[in-house]
C-alpha positions as CSV (number, residue, x, y, z in Angstrom):
1,X,10.9,-28.0,-9.4
2,X,8.6,-30.9,-8.0
3,X,5.1,-31.1,-9.0
4,X,4.0,-30.3,-5.5
5,X,5.9,-27.0,-5.1
6,X,5.0,-25.9,-8.6
7,X,1.3,-26.4,-7.9
8,X,1.5,-24.6,-4.5
9,X,3.4,-21.7,-6.4
10,X,0.8,-21.6,-9.3
11,X,-2.2,-21.9,-6.9
12,X,-5.3,-20.2,-8.4
13,X,-3.1,-18.9,-11.4
14,X,-3.7,-21.6,-13.6
15,X,-7.2,-21.8,-13.4
16,X,-8.2,-18.3,-14.4
17,X,-6.5,-16.2,-16.8
18,X,-4.6,-12.8,-17.5
19,X,-4.8,-9.8,-19.8
20,X,-3.2,-9.0,-23.1
21,X,0.5,-8.3,-22.5
22,X,0.1,-4.7,-23.3
23,X,-2.9,-2.6,-22.2
24,X,-5.6,-5.1,-22.6
25,X,-8.8,-4.8,-24.6
26,X,-9.4,-1.1,-24.9
27,X,-12.2,-1.3,-27.3
28,X,-14.7,-2.8,-24.9
29,X,-13.9,-0.7,-22.1
30,X,-16.7,2.0,-22.6
31,X,-18.3,0.9,-25.9
32,X,-21.7,2.5,-26.5
33,X,-21.3,4.7,-23.5
34,X,-18.8,7.4,-24.3
35,X,-15.8,7.7,-22.3
36,X,-16.2,6.6,-18.7
37,X,-15.3,8.8,-15.8
38,X,-12.9,7.5,-13.0
39,X,-12.6,8.4,-9.4
40,X,-9.6,6.9,-7.7
41,X,-9.5,7.0,-3.9
42,X,-6.0,6.4,-2.7
43,X,-5.4,5.9,1.3
44,X,-2.4,6.1,3.2
45,X,-1.1,3.1,5.3
46,X,-4.6,1.5,5.2
47,X,-4.6,-2.2,6.2
48,X,-7.4,-4.7,5.2
49,X,-8.4,-4.9,9.0
50,X,-9.8,-1.3,8.6
51,X,-12.6,-2.2,6.1
52,X,-15.0,-3.7,8.6
53,X,-15.3,-0.1,10.0
54,X,-15.9,1.6,6.7
55,X,-19.7,1.1,5.5
56,X,-19.2,2.9,2.2
57,X,-16.3,0.9,1.1
58,X,-18.2,-2.3,2.2
59,X,-21.0,-1.2,0.0
60,X,-18.6,-0.5,-2.9
61,X,-17.5,-4.2,-2.4
62,X,-21.2,-5.1,-2.8
63,X,-21.5,-3.2,-6.1
64,X,-18.1,-3.9,-7.4
65,X,-15.3,-6.4,-7.7
66,X,-12.8,-7.0,-5.0
67,X,-9.3,-8.4,-5.8
68,X,-8.2,-10.8,-3.2
69,X,-4.4,-10.8,-4.2
70,X,-3.7,-7.5,-4.8
71,X,-0.2,-6.4,-3.7
72,X,2.0,-3.1,-3.6
73,X,5.7,-3.1,-5.2
74,X,7.0,-2.0,-1.8
75,X,5.2,-1.5,1.3
76,X,6.5,2.1,1.6
77,X,4.8,5.4,0.5
78,X,6.9,7.1,-2.2
79,X,8.0,3.9,-4.1
80,X,4.5,2.5,-4.1
81,X,2.9,5.8,-5.2
82,X,5.6,6.1,-8.0
83,X,4.5,2.7,-9.1
84,X,0.9,3.7,-9.2
85,X,1.6,6.9,-11.2
86,X,3.8,5.4,-13.9
87,X,2.8,1.7,-13.9
88,X,6.4,0.7,-13.4
89,X,8.2,-1.2,-10.8
90,X,10.9,0.6,-8.5
91,X,13.8,-0.7,-10.5
92,X,12.4,1.2,-13.6
93,X,11.2,4.3,-11.8
94,X,14.4,4.5,-9.7
95,X,12.4,5.3,-6.6
96,X,13.1,3.0,-3.7
97,X,12.8,5.0,-0.7
98,X,11.1,8.3,0.6
99,X,14.1,10.4,0.3
100,X,17.9,10.5,-0.4
101,X,19.6,9.5,-3.5
102,X,17.1,6.9,-4.6
103,X,13.9,8.3,-3.1
104,X,11.4,10.9,-2.6
105,X,9.7,13.6,-4.9
106,X,13.3,14.9,-5.9
107,X,14.4,11.4,-7.1
108,X,11.0,11.0,-8.9
109,X,11.5,14.1,-10.9
110,X,15.3,13.8,-11.7
111,X,14.6,10.2,-13.1
112,X,12.1,11.8,-15.6
113,X,8.9,10.2,-14.0
114,X,6.6,13.0,-14.5
115,X,6.3,12.3,-18.3
116,X,5.5,8.7,-17.5
117,X,2.3,9.5,-15.2
118,X,-1.4,8.5,-16.4
119,X,-2.5,12.1,-15.9
120,X,-0.7,13.5,-19.0
121,X,-1.7,10.7,-21.3
122,X,-5.4,11.0,-20.2
123,X,-5.4,14.7,-20.5
124,X,-4.0,14.4,-24.0
125,X,-6.9,12.1,-24.8
126,X,-9.5,14.7,-23.8
127,X,-10.1,13.8,-20.2
128,X,-10.3,16.5,-17.5
129,X,-8.0,15.6,-15.1
130,X,-7.6,16.3,-11.1
131,X,-5.3,15.6,-8.4
132,X,-6.0,16.1,-4.6
133,X,-4.5,15.3,-1.3
134,X,-0.9,13.8,-1.1
135,X,1.6,13.4,-3.9
136,X,4.9,12.3,-3.3
137,X,7.2,12.6,0.0
138,X,9.3,15.5,-0.2
139,X,7.0,17.4,-2.1
140,X,6.2,20.9,-1.0
141,X,3.2,23.2,-2.1
142,X,5.6,26.2,-2.7
143,X,8.1,24.2,-4.7
144,X,8.7,26.0,-7.8
145,X,10.9,23.7,-9.8
146,X,12.7,26.5,-11.7
147,X,9.8,28.2,-12.6
148,X,8.4,31.7,-11.3
149,X,5.5,30.2,-9.3
150,X,4.5,27.3,-7.1
151,X,4.7,24.3,-9.6
152,X,2.0,22.1,-11.0
153,X,3.2,19.0,-12.7
154,X,2.2,18.5,-16.3
155,X,-1.1,16.7,-17.0
156,X,-3.4,18.0,-14.2
157,X,-6.2,20.4,-14.9
158,X,-7.1,20.7,-11.4
159,X,-4.2,20.3,-8.7
160,X,-4.9,20.7,-5.0
161,X,-2.0,19.2,-3.2
162,X,-0.5,19.3,0.4
163,X,3.0,18.6,1.7
164,X,2.9,17.9,5.5
165,X,-0.8,17.2,5.6
166,X,-0.5,14.4,8.0
167,X,-1.9,16.2,11.1
168,X,-4.9,17.1,8.8
169,X,-5.0,20.7,10.3
170,X,-2.5,23.9,9.8
171,X,-1.3,22.8,6.4
172,X,-0.6,24.4,3.0
173,X,-2.1,23.4,-0.3
174,X,-0.9,24.1,-3.9
175,X,-4.0,25.1,-5.4
176,X,-3.5,25.3,-9.2
177,X,-0.2,27.3,-8.7
178,X,-1.0,29.3,-5.6
179,X,-0.3,28.4,-2.1
180,X,-3.3,28.5,0.2
181,X,-2.9,28.1,4.0
182,X,-5.5,26.2,6.2
183,X,-5.9,26.3,10.0
184,X,-7.2,24.4,12.7
185,X,-11.1,24.9,12.4
186,X,-13.4,21.9,12.0
187,X,-13.8,23.1,8.3
188,X,-10.2,23.0,7.8
189,X,-10.0,19.3,8.3
190,X,-8.0,18.1,5.2
191,X,-9.8,15.2,4.1
192,X,-13.1,17.0,4.1
193,X,-11.6,19.9,2.2
194,X,-10.6,17.4,-0.4
195,X,-14.1,16.2,-0.5
196,X,-15.6,19.5,-1.0
197,X,-12.9,20.1,-3.8
198,X,-13.7,16.8,-5.5
199,X,-17.5,17.5,-5.3
200,X,-16.8,20.8,-7.2
201,X,-14.5,19.1,-9.7
202,X,-17.2,16.6,-10.5
203,X,-20.0,19.2,-10.9
204,X,-18.0,21.4,-13.2
205,X,-16.9,18.2,-15.1
206,X,-20.3,17.3,-15.4
207,X,-21.5,20.7,-16.7
208,X,-18.7,20.8,-19.2
209,X,-19.8,17.2,-20.4
210,X,-16.3,16.3,-20.3
211,X,-15.1,12.8,-19.0
212,X,-12.8,13.1,-16.2
213,X,-10.1,11.2,-14.1
214,X,-9.6,12.3,-10.4
215,X,-7.4,10.9,-7.9
216,X,-8.0,11.8,-4.3
217,X,-5.2,10.8,-2.2
218,X,-5.8,10.9,1.5
219,X,-3.3,11.2,4.3
220,X,-5.4,9.1,6.4
221,X,-5.0,6.9,8.4
222,X,-1.2,7.4,8.4
223,X,0.1,8.6,11.7
224,X,-0.8,10.6,13.7
225,X,-4.2,9.4,12.5
226,X,-5.9,12.4,13.4
227,X,-9.8,12.0,13.0
228,X,-12.2,14.7,12.1
229,X,-13.6,16.4,15.1
230,X,-17.0,14.7,14.9
231,X,-15.4,11.3,15.0
232,X,-12.9,12.0,17.8
233,X,-14.9,10.0,20.5
234,X,-16.3,7.2,18.4
235,X,-15.4,3.4,18.8
236,X,-14.7,3.7,22.5
237,X,-12.8,0.5,23.8
238,X,-11.9,-0.8,20.4
239,X,-9.0,-3.3,20.3
240,X,-6.5,-4.2,17.4
241,X,-7.2,-7.6,16.1
242,X,-5.4,-10.5,17.8
243,X,-4.6,-12.9,15.0
244,X,-2.7,-15.9,15.2
245,X,0.5,-13.7,14.3
246,X,-0.1,-11.2,16.9
247,X,3.1,-11.2,19.3
248,X,4.2,-14.4,17.6
249,X,7.3,-14.6,15.4
250,X,7.9,-16.8,12.3
251,X,9.8,-19.9,13.1
252,X,12.7,-19.7,12.5
253,X,13.0,-16.0,12.1
254,X,15.1,-13.9,10.2
255,X,18.2,-12.4,12.0
256,X,16.7,-8.9,11.7
257,X,14.0,-9.8,14.0
258,X,16.2,-11.5,16.8
259,X,16.2,-8.4,19.2
260,X,12.3,-8.4,19.3
261,X,11.0,-9.1,22.6
262,X,7.5,-10.2,23.5
263,X,5.1,-7.3,23.4
264,X,4.5,-5.8,27.0
265,X,0.9,-5.1,28.3
266,X,1.8,-1.5,27.9
267,X,2.7,-1.8,24.3
268,X,-0.5,-3.9,23.7
269,X,-2.6,-1.1,25.1
270,X,-0.7,1.5,23.0
271,X,-1.5,-0.7,19.8
272,X,-5.1,-0.8,20.8
273,X,-5.1,3.1,21.1
274,X,-3.2,3.4,17.8
275,X,-5.6,1.2,16.1
276,X,-8.7,3.0,17.4
277,X,-7.2,6.2,16.1
278,X,-6.7,4.5,12.8
279,X,-10.4,3.5,12.6
280,X,-11.6,7.0,13.7
281,X,-9.2,8.8,11.1
282,X,-10.7,6.7,8.0
283,X,-14.3,7.6,8.9
284,X,-13.9,10.9,7.0
285,X,-12.6,9.0,4.1
286,X,-15.5,6.6,4.1
287,X,-17.9,9.6,4.2
288,X,-16.1,11.2,1.4
289,X,-16.8,8.1,-0.7
290,X,-20.4,8.2,0.3
291,X,-20.9,11.8,-0.6
292,X,-19.1,11.5,-4.0
293,X,-21.2,8.6,-5.0
294,X,-24.4,10.5,-4.0
295,X,-23.0,13.4,-6.1
296,X,-22.3,11.3,-9.2
297,X,-25.7,9.9,-8.9
298,X,-27.3,13.3,-8.5
299,X,-25.6,14.6,-11.7
300,X,-26.8,11.4,-13.8
301,X,-23.3,10.0,-14.3
302,X,-22.9,7.3,-11.7
303,X,-23.6,4.6,-14.3
304,X,-20.6,5.7,-16.4
305,X,-18.2,6.1,-13.7
306,X,-15.6,3.9,-12.2
307,X,-15.1,4.2,-8.4
308,X,-11.6,2.6,-7.4
309,X,-10.5,2.2,-3.8
310,X,-7.2,1.3,-2.6
311,X,-4.1,1.9,-0.4
312,X,-0.5,2.6,-1.0
313,X,0.8,-0.1,1.6
314,X,-0.4,-1.9,4.6
315,X,0.4,-1.7,8.1
316,X,1.4,-4.2,10.9
317,X,0.4,-3.9,14.5
318,X,1.9,-6.3,16.7
319,X,1.8,-9.1,13.9
320,X,5.2,-11.3,14.0
321,X,5.9,-9.4,17.2
322,X,6.4,-6.2,15.4
323,X,5.4,-2.9,16.7
324,X,3.4,-0.6,14.5
325,X,4.9,-0.1,11.2
326,X,5.4,-1.5,7.5
327,X,8.2,-2.3,5.0
328,X,8.1,-5.9,5.4
329,X,7.3,-8.5,2.9
330,X,4.5,-10.0,4.9
331,X,0.8,-9.8,3.9
332,X,0.0,-7.2,6.6
333,X,2.1,-4.7,4.7
334,X,2.1,-5.8,0.9
335,X,-1.4,-7.0,0.6
336,X,-3.9,-4.3,0.4
337,X,-7.5,-3.7,-0.7
338,X,-8.4,-2.9,-4.4
339,X,-12.1,-2.6,-5.0
340,X,-13.4,-1.4,-8.3
341,X,-17.2,-0.6,-9.1
342,X,-18.4,0.9,-12.3
343,X,-19.7,-0.1,-15.9
344,X,-19.8,-3.8,-16.7
345,X,-18.3,-4.8,-13.4
346,X,-20.2,-7.6,-11.8
347,X,-21.6,-6.6,-8.3
348,X,-20.6,-8.6,-5.4
349,X,-17.6,-10.3,-7.3
350,X,-14.0,-11.4,-6.4
351,X,-11.2,-12.3,-8.4
352,X,-8.2,-14.2,-7.1
353,X,-5.8,-13.1,-10.0
354,X,-2.6,-11.7,-8.6
355,X,-2.7,-7.9,-9.3
356,X,-0.1,-5.1,-8.3
357,X,-0.3,-1.3,-8.0
358,X,1.7,-1.2,-11.4
359,X,-1.6,-2.2,-12.9
360,X,-3.6,0.8,-12.1
361,X,-2.0,3.3,-14.6
362,X,-2.5,1.0,-17.5
363,X,-6.0,0.1,-16.4
364,X,-7.0,3.9,-16.2
365,X,-5.7,4.5,-19.6
366,X,-7.3,1.3,-21.0
367,X,-10.7,2.3,-19.7
368,X,-10.4,5.6,-21.3
369,X,-9.5,3.8,-24.8
370,X,-6.0,4.4,-24.9
371,X,-3.0,2.1,-25.3
372,X,-0.3,2.4,-22.6
373,X,3.2,3.0,-23.6
374,X,5.2,-0.2,-24.1
375,X,7.6,0.8,-21.2
376,X,4.5,0.3,-18.9
377,X,5.6,-2.7,-16.6
378,X,1.8,-3.5,-15.5
379,X,-1.2,-4.9,-17.2
380,X,-4.7,-3.7,-17.5
381,X,-7.2,-5.0,-15.2
382,X,-10.1,-3.9,-17.5
383,X,-10.7,-7.4,-19.1
384,X,-10.8,-8.9,-15.6
385,X,-13.3,-6.3,-14.4
386,X,-15.4,-6.8,-17.6
387,X,-15.4,-10.6,-17.0
388,X,-13.6,-11.2,-20.1
389,X,-11.7,-14.4,-21.0
390,X,-8.1,-13.6,-20.6
391,X,-4.8,-15.9,-21.1
392,X,-1.3,-15.9,-19.9
393,X,-1.7,-13.7,-16.6
394,X,1.2,-13.1,-14.4
395,X,1.9,-15.8,-12.0
396,X,3.9,-14.1,-9.4
397,X,3.9,-10.3,-7.9
398,X,7.3,-8.7,-7.4
399,X,8.1,-6.6,-4.4
400,X,11.1,-4.7,-4.1
401,X,12.6,-2.9,-1.0
402,X,15.7,-0.9,-0.1
403,X,16.4,-0.3,3.5
404,X,16.3,3.4,3.6
405,X,19.6,5.1,3.9
406,X,18.4,8.5,5.4
407,X,15.7,8.9,7.9
408,X,15.9,12.9,8.2
409,X,12.4,14.3,7.9
410,X,11.0,10.9,6.8
411,X,7.5,10.4,8.6
412,X,7.9,6.5,7.8
413,X,11.4,6.3,9.6
414,X,11.1,3.0,11.5
415,X,13.1,1.9,14.7
416,X,14.4,-1.7,14.5
417,X,11.3,-3.1,16.6
418,X,8.9,-1.6,14.3
419,X,10.1,-3.5,11.1
420,X,13.3,-2.1,9.4
421,X,14.5,-5.2,7.4
422,X,17.6,-5.3,5.3
423,X,17.3,-4.8,1.6
424,X,15.1,-7.5,0.1
425,X,13.4,-8.8,-3.0
426,X,10.2,-10.9,-2.9
427,X,7.8,-12.8,-5.0
428,X,4.3,-13.3,-4.0
429,X,1.9,-15.9,-5.7
430,X,-1.7,-16.5,-4.6
431,X,-0.5,-19.4,-2.3
432,X,3.3,-18.6,-1.5
433,X,5.8,-15.9,-0.3
434,X,9.6,-16.3,-1.3
435,X,12.0,-13.6,0.1
436,X,15.5,-13.0,-0.6
437,X,17.5,-10.6,1.7
438,X,20.6,-8.8,0.9
439,X,22.4,-10.6,3.8
440,X,21.6,-13.9,2.4
441,X,18.7,-14.9,4.5
442,X,15.7,-16.6,2.9
443,X,11.9,-16.9,3.9
444,X,9.5,-19.1,2.3
445,X,5.8,-19.6,3.4
446,X,3.0,-21.8,2.1
447,X,-0.1,-19.8,2.6
448,X,-2.6,-22.7,2.1
449,X,-1.4,-24.2,5.2
450,X,0.2,-21.1,6.8
451,X,-2.0,-18.2,6.2
452,X,-0.4,-16.0,8.8
453,X,3.3,-16.6,7.6
454,X,4.4,-18.2,10.8
455,X,6.3,-21.3,9.6
456,X,9.4,-20.4,7.5
457,X,10.0,-23.4,5.3
458,X,13.0,-22.2,3.2
459,X,15.3,-24.5,4.9
460,X,13.1,-27.5,3.7
461,X,13.1,-26.5,0.1
462,X,15.5,-28.5,-2.2
463,X,18.5,-26.8,-4.2
464,X,16.6,-27.2,-7.3
465,X,13.4,-25.4,-5.9
466,X,15.4,-22.7,-4.4
467,X,17.2,-22.2,-7.7
468,X,13.9,-22.0,-9.6
469,X,12.4,-19.4,-7.0
470,X,15.6,-17.3,-7.3
471,X,15.6,-17.5,-11.1
472,X,12.0,-16.2,-11.4
473,X,12.8,-13.5,-9.0
474,X,15.8,-12.4,-10.7
475,X,14.0,-12.2,-14.1
476,X,11.3,-10.0,-12.6
477,X,13.9,-7.7,-11.0
478,X,15.4,-7.0,-14.3
479,X,12.3,-7.1,-16.6
480,X,11.1,-3.7,-18.4
481,X,7.8,-3.4,-20.0
482,X,4.7,-5.3,-19.8
483,X,5.6,-8.0,-22.1
484,X,8.7,-8.9,-20.6
485,X,7.4,-8.5,-16.9
486,X,4.5,-10.8,-17.6
487,X,6.8,-13.3,-18.9
488,X,9.4,-12.9,-16.3
489,X,6.5,-13.9,-13.8
490,X,5.9,-17.4,-15.1
491,X,6.7,-20.2,-12.5
492,X,7.8,-23.5,-14.2
493,X,5.8,-26.6,-13.4
């Protein structure tokens, strides 16, 4: 590989560092403070362009650390959430889509992923654990999984989880093994229900003087992006961002985008309307974060609590001429916010270290003083959060996407013009994107000079450069465990 390309690929990676190959430094995570609490807010389809409309998230950024190069293993709900829960790539969870033989809740269970989740490990270590909101695609609150009552997965002390919660009204929750129906009154709005239950969980945990781990997985802003009634008329006249990529395809573009026509005026108006709904729908999420932080302070435990905010994937709205959707390897879809505030995290800080959603599970466990299983593919972010010197951090993030074979009942089913690419694998460094499609096509973008991924330079790479990129991608595709996966991410100079 030429020196120029290697430097471009490595980017910021060579200037800062990485974590221990397995689990990081647990000893420093909560020293002298007792075990810290963790509140994890996971949104659904939230892109970075919604953060300006979320004042409590912006305050969280001021109070903590933002990850500028945080990526998801796949820009699709169930594969991404499976990676978050287990700390493993899709090729190790076996969950590549939202349904069918290689996706959804059934595949997650069938492949033994429940026992890999961070919940059971943290519960065993003395944590009070809670999960509220959206679990995995295909999950239904009344599912029994062969038991005699609605099933609660192992490892969770509090379980308040919906199936079809996308409309935010008229849904069921599995509340600790009992199905409870909610209606269409304002107080039934799902994000607010989750917020109230989370407050109660925090209060009871504080009263019991037990450390807790709480995941709050909202359905917002996923379509239909229903706002809370109080927010239904906010932000009138708002327009979706018009970046350089808006209504502009990459050049040369891959064949799967050949049928895309320029956006019509009607489609642009529709995109603006959908963007406004998305902004309105996250207001309740932002309110929830503010309420929970206030409650933690009122209970005297805010200083020993980590607040983590992120999304399962991004969402494009007209960029690259794609109608609203996800599933691509472009930054609109794979690069999402990760913000962490808490003990020993420097306020207002930003790190450029490449991080992925496979890192969340080992991070939670490390902060709790645990050593994640050797089969975990991710790395603990705790040393980075605490400003410690770390070495041999990953240099490339892996993205794996299988084109869904089944669309029946899939809320993320995408027509061709919304972004439904062929199966692909990709690697993203702080400065580059390399994509290999199953049909043989390739894309390569230098994000230092082309931040909106408009100039596909794959054809300009030498054979040697392409082979080295392919070798790195192949090694990552087949890696198992944090040590092997960190090693596979290295890019030769």
